[in-house]
C-alpha positions, -999 to +999 in steps of 0.1 A: +121-052+379+141-064+348+112-082+337+091-047+337+116-034+314+116-058+288+079-059+288+079-019+281+107-025+256+087-052+236+057-031+239+076-002+221+091-025+197+058-038+186+045-002+185+077+009+164+067-023+139+029-011+137+041+025+128+064+010+101+038-011+087+014+019+085+036+051+075+045+065+044+070+048+023+097+064+002+118+057-030+150+075-037+156+079-075+189+094-096+173+103-127+149+074-139+171+050-118+158+037-085+185+036-060+162+025-032+125+017-028+100+009+001+121+025+027+103+037+060+113+067+073+143+062+092+157+042+063+147+073+041+169+095+063+200+070+065+198+067+027+199+103+021+226+109+048+246+081+028+242+098-002+250+135+015+282+118+025+292+101-008+285+137-027+311+155-003+335+129-002+334+120-042+314+147-057+287+126-071+260+117-071+249+153-079+220+167-055+198+183-084+200+144-099+181+128-065+143+128-063+121+115-040+088+098-045+067+095-012+039+066-014+011+078+012+004+051+035-032+047+025-021+038-015+009+018+001-017-002+021-040-007-009-013-021-028-003-044-006-042-058-001-040-058-039-009-082-041 
């Protein structure tokens, strides 16, 4: 029974890894300065949450200064092949 659970977990992990390599990538900027780049969707959500908590605790960074650049999966894959 345990080996079946481990196999299912490993299979799910591999699917998530494949999804992460093929999904859109995100870059978070404050003005022209790159704060974070090449983030998966989950990493992006985590960083945006961190920035929002920081804003409510300190008043900075101002949300109007934060922008997101989304690199589509096809563009990202082309860049990976040309490197």
